[in-house]
C-alpha positions as CSV (number, residue, x, y, z in Angstrom):
1,M,212.5,10.4,108.1
2,A,216.2,9.1,108.6
3,I,218.9,11.4,107.1
4,S,222.3,9.4,106.1
5,I,225.9,11.3,106.2
6,F,228.9,10.7,104.8
7,R,231.9,9.0,106.6
8,P,235.2,10.7,106.3
9,S,238.3,8.8,107.5
10,V,240.7,10.3,109.5
11,S,244.3,9.2,110.7
12,L,246.1,10.2,114.0
13,P,249.5,9.4,115.1
14,Q,249.2,6.0,117.4
15,H,250.8,7.9,120.1
16,F,247.3,9.6,120.8
17,L,245.7,6.2,121.6
18,Y,247.9,5.4,124.7
19,S,248.8,8.4,126.0
20,I,245.9,10.9,125.9
21,N,247.0,14.5,126.9
22,P,244.6,17.3,126.5
23,Q,247.5,19.7,126.0
24,K,248.7,17.8,123.2
25,F,245.5,17.3,121.9
26,S,245.2,20.3,119.3
27,S,248.7,19.9,118.2
28,I,247.7,16.3,116.6
29,S,248.2,16.4,113.0
30,V,245.6,14.8,110.9
31,I,246.1,13.1,108.1
32,R,243.6,11.8,104.9
33,K,243.6,8.3,104.5
34,K,241.7,6.0,102.1
35,Q,240.8,4.1,105.2
36,S,242.7,2.0,107.8
37,F,240.9,0.3,111.3
38,L,241.3,0.4,114.9
39,H,241.5,-3.0,116.4
40,C,240.9,-2.9,120.2
41,V,242.8,-4.6,122.8
42,A,242.6,-5.1,126.5
43,S,244.3,-1.9,128.8
44,D,246.9,-4.3,130.2
45,S,247.7,-5.6,126.8
46,A,251.0,-4.2,124.7
47,P,250.1,-2.1,121.7
48,P,249.6,-3.7,118.5
49,P,253.4,-3.3,116.6
50,T,251.7,-3.3,113.2
51,R,250.5,0.1,112.4
52,Q,251.8,3.1,113.2
53,E,248.4,5.3,113.0
54,M,244.8,4.7,114.1
55,S,242.4,5.8,112.5
56,L,238.6,7.5,113.5
57,S,235.7,6.7,111.1
58,V,233.0,9.4,111.4
59,G,228.8,8.6,110.4
60,M,226.1,10.3,111.1
61,Y,222.5,9.3,111.1
62,L,219.7,10.8,112.3
63,I,216.6,9.1,113.3
64,P,214.2,11.9,114.5
65,H,211.7,10.8,117.6
66,P,208.5,9.0,115.7
67,N,206.1,12.2,117.3
68,K,208.8,14.6,115.4
69,V,209.2,12.7,112.0
70,E,207.2,15.7,109.9
71,K,209.7,18.0,111.1
72,G,213.0,16.0,111.4
73,G,213.5,16.0,114.9
74,E,215.3,18.7,116.8
75,D,218.9,18.0,116.8
76,A,221.4,19.0,114.2
77,F,224.8,17.8,113.4
78,F,228.0,18.8,111.1
79,V,231.2,16.6,109.9
80,S,233.6,19.1,108.2
81,S,234.4,17.6,104.6
82,D,238.1,19.0,105.5
83,N,238.9,15.5,106.6
84,G,236.0,15.1,109.4
85,E,238.3,17.3,111.8
86,V,235.1,19.0,113.1
87,I,232.6,17.1,114.7
88,V,229.2,19.0,116.0
89,V,226.0,17.6,117.3
90,A,223.9,19.8,118.8
91,D,220.6,18.2,120.7
92,G,217.9,20.4,120.6
93,V,215.9,21.1,124.1
94,S,212.5,20.3,123.9
95,G,211.2,22.1,126.5
96,W,210.7,25.1,124.4
97,A,207.8,24.1,122.6
98,E,205.8,24.5,125.7
99,K,206.4,28.6,125.2
100,N,205.5,27.8,121.4
101,V,209.4,27.8,120.5
102,D,210.3,25.5,118.0
103,P,213.6,23.8,119.7
104,A,215.0,22.5,116.1
105,L,215.6,26.2,115.3
106,F,218.1,26.7,117.3
107,S,220.4,23.9,116.9
108,R,220.1,24.0,113.2
109,E,221.2,27.8,113.2
110,L,223.5,27.0,115.4
111,V,225.5,24.1,113.6
112,A,225.1,26.3,110.1
113,N,226.6,28.8,112.1
114,V,230.0,26.4,113.0
115,S,230.0,24.8,109.9
116,S,230.4,28.6,108.4
117,L,233.3,28.9,111.2
118,V,235.0,26.3,110.6
119,G,238.4,27.1,108.7
120,N,238.7,30.1,110.2
121,V,242.4,30.6,111.7
122,E,241.0,32.5,114.5
123,V,238.6,29.9,116.1
124,N,239.3,26.6,114.3
125,D,241.9,25.5,116.6
126,D,239.5,25.6,119.4
127,P,236.2,23.9,120.0
128,R,235.6,26.5,122.7
129,I,236.0,29.9,120.5
130,L,234.2,28.0,117.6
131,I,230.8,27.1,119.7
132,K,231.1,30.7,121.6
133,G,231.2,32.4,118.0
134,A,228.6,30.4,116.6
135,H,226.6,31.1,119.7
136,A,227.0,34.8,119.4
137,A,225.9,34.3,115.7
138,T,222.8,32.6,116.3
139,S,219.7,34.5,116.8
140,S,217.0,31.5,117.4
141,I,215.6,31.5,120.6
142,G,216.2,28.0,122.5
143,S,219.0,26.2,123.6
144,A,221.0,22.9,123.1
145,T,223.3,20.4,124.5
146,V,226.5,20.3,122.4
């Protein structure tokens, strides 16, 4: 069972490509574009002068482990429809199955809680607060790598 997801496209200022600074990351403005492409160049090459922006296209496709096809796997994902600004992947921990706990429930509920918090002014700018809020709202037993 494979699940195909849409491919939102966002554009970021070109300076982000050449000077990645974690403190500046949250202040980068995201602009909707129909589609544009990022051409990779060697690190010692000069930046391409033709574009003032770069584009990030996000696509997701879930292919569960062959032994877990019936239930759709143990992982969950989310890409916000608002310019694709939030991308979340929760890798469910299969070890919980040994304790008769469905590992998929935790990752799916966590990601569902993330999706409900996106857009909340108090959490949307800080991924740590977003994940903490989603985790606090998750009642399922389990764990996931996010």
